[in-house]
C-alpha positions as CSV (number, residue, x, y, z in Angstrom):
1,X,-14.2,-15.5,13.3
2,X,-13.9,-12.5,14.9
3,X,-16.5,-10.6,17.3
4,X,-17.4,-7.9,15.2
5,X,-18.0,-9.3,11.5
6,X,-16.9,-5.9,10.1
7,X,-13.4,-6.7,10.8
8,X,-13.5,-10.2,8.8
9,X,-12.9,-9.2,5.5
10,X,-9.6,-7.5,6.6
11,X,-8.5,-10.2,8.6
12,X,-9.1,-12.8,5.7
13,X,-7.4,-10.0,3.6
14,X,-4.4,-9.9,5.5
15,X,-4.1,-13.8,5.9
16,X,-4.6,-14.5,2.1
17,X,-1.5,-11.9,1.3
18,X,0.8,-12.8,4.3
19,X,0.7,-16.3,3.6
20,X,1.4,-15.8,0.1
21,X,4.4,-13.9,1.0
22,X,5.6,-16.6,3.1
23,X,5.2,-19.2,0.4
24,X,7.3,-17.1,-1.9
25,X,10.3,-16.5,0.5
26,X,10.4,-19.8,2.1
27,X,12.2,-21.5,-1.1
28,X,14.3,-18.5,-1.6
29,X,18.3,-19.1,-1.9
30,X,20.5,-16.8,0.2
31,X,21.4,-14.8,-2.4
32,X,18.1,-13.8,-3.8
33,X,17.1,-12.1,-0.6
34,X,19.2,-9.5,-2.1
35,X,17.3,-8.9,-5.2
36,X,16.1,-5.0,-5.4
37,X,12.5,-4.4,-5.0
38,X,10.2,-1.3,-6.5
39,X,10.7,0.3,-2.9
40,X,13.8,2.6,-3.2
41,X,16.6,1.1,-1.3
42,X,14.9,-2.0,-0.2
43,X,15.8,-5.5,-1.3
44,X,13.4,-8.7,-0.8
45,X,15.1,-8.8,2.6
46,X,14.2,-5.3,3.7
47,X,10.7,-5.7,2.3
48,X,10.1,-8.8,4.6
49,X,11.9,-7.1,7.7
50,X,9.3,-4.2,7.1
51,X,6.4,-6.6,7.3
52,X,7.5,-9.0,10.3
53,X,8.8,-5.3,12.6
54,X,5.3,-3.5,11.9
55,X,3.1,-6.8,12.5
56,X,5.1,-6.9,15.9
57,X,4.5,-3.4,16.6
58,X,0.5,-4.4,16.3
59,X,1.4,-7.2,18.4
60,X,2.8,-4.9,20.9
61,X,6.3,-5.5,21.2
62,X,9.1,-2.9,21.9
63,X,10.5,-1.3,19.2
64,X,14.5,-2.1,18.4
65,X,16.6,0.4,20.1
66,X,18.7,0.8,16.9
67,X,20.3,4.1,15.1
68,X,19.9,4.2,11.3
69,X,22.9,5.3,9.3
70,X,22.7,8.9,7.9
71,X,24.3,8.1,4.4
72,X,21.4,5.8,3.6
73,X,20.1,7.5,0.4
74,X,16.6,6.2,0.3
75,X,16.0,7.5,4.3
76,X,14.8,11.0,3.5
77,X,12.5,12.0,5.9
78,X,11.6,11.1,9.5
79,X,8.8,9.0,8.6
80,X,11.1,6.9,6.2
81,X,13.7,7.2,9.0
82,X,11.1,5.8,11.5
83,X,10.3,2.9,8.8
84,X,14.2,2.1,8.2
85,X,14.7,1.0,11.9
86,X,12.7,-2.4,11.8
87,X,14.2,-2.8,8.1
88,X,17.9,-2.2,9.1
89,X,18.5,-4.2,12.3
90,X,17.8,-7.1,10.2
91,X,19.7,-6.3,7.5
92,X,22.3,-9.0,7.8
93,X,19.8,-11.5,9.1
94,X,20.1,-15.0,7.3
95,X,17.3,-16.5,5.3
96,X,16.5,-19.0,7.9
97,X,16.3,-16.1,10.4
98,X,14.4,-14.5,8.2
99,X,11.6,-17.1,7.4
100,X,11.5,-18.5,11.2
101,X,10.8,-15.1,12.6
102,X,8.2,-14.1,9.4
103,X,6.5,-17.7,10.6
104,X,6.6,-17.2,14.3
105,X,5.2,-13.4,13.5
106,X,2.4,-14.9,11.3
107,X,1.1,-17.4,14.2
108,X,1.3,-14.7,16.8
109,X,-0.8,-12.0,14.8
110,X,-3.1,-14.5,13.4
111,X,-3.7,-15.4,17.3
112,X,-4.1,-11.9,18.1
113,X,-6.8,-11.3,15.0
114,X,-8.8,-14.5,16.2
115,X,-9.2,-13.6,19.7
116,X,-9.9,-9.8,19.2
117,X,-12.9,-8.5,21.6
118,X,-12.3,-4.6,20.9
119,X,-15.1,-2.7,19.3
120,X,-13.7,-1.8,15.8
121,X,-13.8,1.7,16.7
122,X,-11.4,1.4,19.5
123,X,-8.8,3.4,19.2
124,X,-5.4,1.5,19.2
125,X,-1.4,2.4,18.0
126,X,-1.5,3.1,14.1
127,X,1.8,1.9,12.1
128,X,3.7,4.8,13.0
129,X,2.6,5.3,16.5
130,X,-0.4,7.5,15.4
131,X,-3.9,6.9,17.3
132,X,-6.2,5.0,15.0
133,X,-9.5,2.9,15.1
134,X,-8.8,-0.8,15.1
135,X,-10.7,-1.0,12.0
136,X,-8.8,1.3,10.4
137,X,-5.7,-0.5,11.5
138,X,-6.6,-3.8,10.4
139,X,-7.3,-2.0,6.7
140,X,-4.2,-0.6,6.7
141,X,-2.3,-3.4,7.1
142,X,-4.2,-5.5,5.0
143,X,-3.2,-2.8,2.2
144,X,0.2,-2.7,3.0
145,X,0.8,-6.4,3.2
146,X,-0.7,-6.4,-0.1
147,X,1.2,-3.9,-2.0
148,X,4.3,-5.3,-0.2
149,X,3.4,-8.8,-1.6
150,X,3.3,-6.9,-5.3
151,X,6.7,-5.7,-4.4
152,X,8.0,-8.9,-3.7
153,X,6.2,-10.6,-6.6
154,X,7.8,-8.0,-9.1
155,X,11.4,-8.5,-7.7
156,X,10.9,-12.2,-8.0
157,X,9.2,-12.5,-11.0
158,X,6.1,-14.2,-9.7
159,X,3.0,-12.6,-10.5
160,X,-0.2,-13.0,-8.9
161,X,-2.8,-12.0,-7.2
162,X,-3.8,-9.4,-8.4
163,X,-7.6,-9.9,-7.9
164,X,-7.0,-11.4,-4.4
165,X,-8.9,-10.3,-1.5
166,X,-6.7,-7.6,-0.3
167,X,-6.8,-6.2,-3.8
168,X,-10.0,-4.6,-3.1
169,X,-9.1,-3.3,0.1
170,X,-6.0,-1.8,-1.7
171,X,-8.5,-0.3,-4.2
172,X,-10.8,1.7,-1.6
173,X,-7.4,2.8,0.1
174,X,-5.9,4.1,-3.0
175,X,-8.7,5.7,-4.1
176,X,-9.6,7.3,-0.8
177,X,-6.5,9.6,-1.6
178,X,-7.8,10.8,-5.4
179,X,-9.7,13.8,-4.3
180,X,-6.9,15.3,-2.6
181,X,-4.3,14.5,-5.6
182,X,-7.0,16.0,-8.1
183,X,-8.1,19.0,-6.2
184,X,-5.8,20.1,-4.0
185,X,-2.4,18.9,-5.2
186,X,-2.8,19.0,-9.0
187,X,-5.4,22.1,-8.6
188,X,-8.2,21.1,-10.7
189,X,-10.7,24.1,-11.2
190,X,-13.8,24.7,-9.2
191,X,-16.9,22.8,-10.5
192,X,-14.8,20.5,-12.7
193,X,-14.6,16.6,-12.7
194,X,-11.7,14.0,-13.4
195,X,-12.8,10.3,-14.3
196,X,-10.7,7.5,-13.5
197,X,-11.3,4.3,-15.7
198,X,-9.5,1.1,-14.8
199,X,-9.5,-2.1,-16.4
200,X,-8.1,-5.6,-15.9
201,X,-8.7,-8.1,-12.8
202,X,-10.0,-5.3,-11.0
203,X,-12.2,-2.9,-13.0
204,X,-13.8,0.3,-11.4
205,X,-14.6,3.7,-12.9
206,X,-14.8,6.8,-10.3
207,X,-15.1,10.4,-10.5
208,X,-13.6,13.0,-8.5
209,X,-16.0,16.1,-8.6
210,X,-14.3,19.4,-7.6
211,X,-16.9,21.8,-5.9
212,X,-17.3,25.7,-6.1
213,X,-14.9,25.7,-2.8
214,X,-12.4,23.4,-4.4
215,X,-12.9,20.5,-2.4
216,X,-12.7,17.3,-4.0
217,X,-15.2,14.3,-3.7
218,X,-15.2,10.6,-5.1
219,X,-18.2,8.8,-6.4
220,X,-19.3,6.2,-9.0
221,X,-21.5,8.2,-11.0
222,X,-19.9,8.9,-14.6
223,X,-19.4,12.3,-15.7
224,X,-20.8,14.1,-18.6
225,X,-17.8,16.3,-20.0
226,X,-15.4,15.7,-17.3
227,X,-12.1,18.0,-17.6
228,X,-9.9,15.0,-17.7
229,X,-10.5,11.0,-18.0
230,X,-7.8,8.8,-17.3
231,X,-7.7,5.3,-18.9
232,X,-5.3,2.7,-17.5
233,X,-5.0,-1.1,-16.4
234,X,-5.2,-2.2,-12.9
235,X,-1.4,-3.1,-12.0
236,X,-0.2,0.4,-13.7
237,X,-2.7,2.2,-11.4
238,X,-1.6,0.3,-8.3
239,X,2.0,1.1,-9.5
240,X,1.3,4.9,-9.7
241,X,-0.9,5.0,-6.7
242,X,1.6,3.4,-4.7
243,X,4.7,5.3,-5.9
244,X,6.5,2.5,-7.3
245,X,6.5,4.0,-10.8
246,X,6.8,7.6,-12.2
247,X,4.2,8.7,-14.7
248,X,6.6,9.2,-17.5
249,X,7.6,5.7,-17.2
250,X,4.5,3.8,-17.7
251,X,2.8,6.8,-20.4
252,X,2.2,4.1,-23.3
253,X,-0.1,2.5,-20.3
254,X,-2.1,5.6,-19.5
255,X,-4.5,7.2,-22.0
256,X,-5.5,10.7,-21.5
257,X,-8.5,12.5,-22.8
258,X,-9.5,16.0,-22.2
259,X,-7.0,18.7,-20.5
260,X,-3.6,17.3,-21.1
261,X,-2.2,20.5,-18.6
262,X,-4.2,19.1,-15.8
263,X,-3.9,15.5,-16.5
264,X,-0.1,16.0,-16.2
265,X,-0.4,17.9,-13.1
266,X,-2.2,15.0,-11.8
267,X,-0.1,12.0,-12.9
268,X,2.6,13.8,-11.7
269,X,1.1,13.7,-8.3
270,X,-0.7,10.6,-8.5
271,X,1.3,8.7,-5.3
272,X,-1.0,8.6,-2.6
273,X,1.4,6.3,-0.3
274,X,4.3,7.9,2.0
């Protein structure tokens, strides 16, 4: 147990997902590490490299001194260039090198989590160097590892863990970005409401209410006469909200009721991850 019980659910969720990833990739043949994932430009090897790299940074390891080539099509801004460094530096590592480093990183990080004595509100280095609370850092790592677990499962044809502990962490992280999508990015009118109804392994209904000033808030209460109701399954919601698929590609899996133009604006801007 960690000293602070509020951190334990995130530690448990992270552990469940990262151990699932280890089990997924350990038996892979060399060629399977090159399979494409839903992350643009990233193979199975690249996703695992990203996970290793970020966990090492959370351990306090220095970032590699490495220059990323300027002609990588999926590197489109400074954020993606920052993230690419830990990936590109491992791009030619062999399968045994990858699994060995992953296992060693899991051991080190697990020990760090078990021995954590800082307050959850303590400020620490975030995933891209920005300061965040310790609790938020743990929450984001549980979320990120689970999302990438699903990327790997998709690439390897090994579905699973859609209702694992980290799935519920992911639900809350993804939903936290929904008010901005509805109110700011899609421009839902003042004093309107948009309902999201998700079914499957993780089921929930949430309402985004836009107030008179155009600010969006999220709550669990249903809305009478919402401007838009979006109904979909959990997997489709995750893939849309995490930017793994465009709305037009899964149009048959999203039921739209109400203002079609507003619904289209929301779905077009639905991704809340960088």
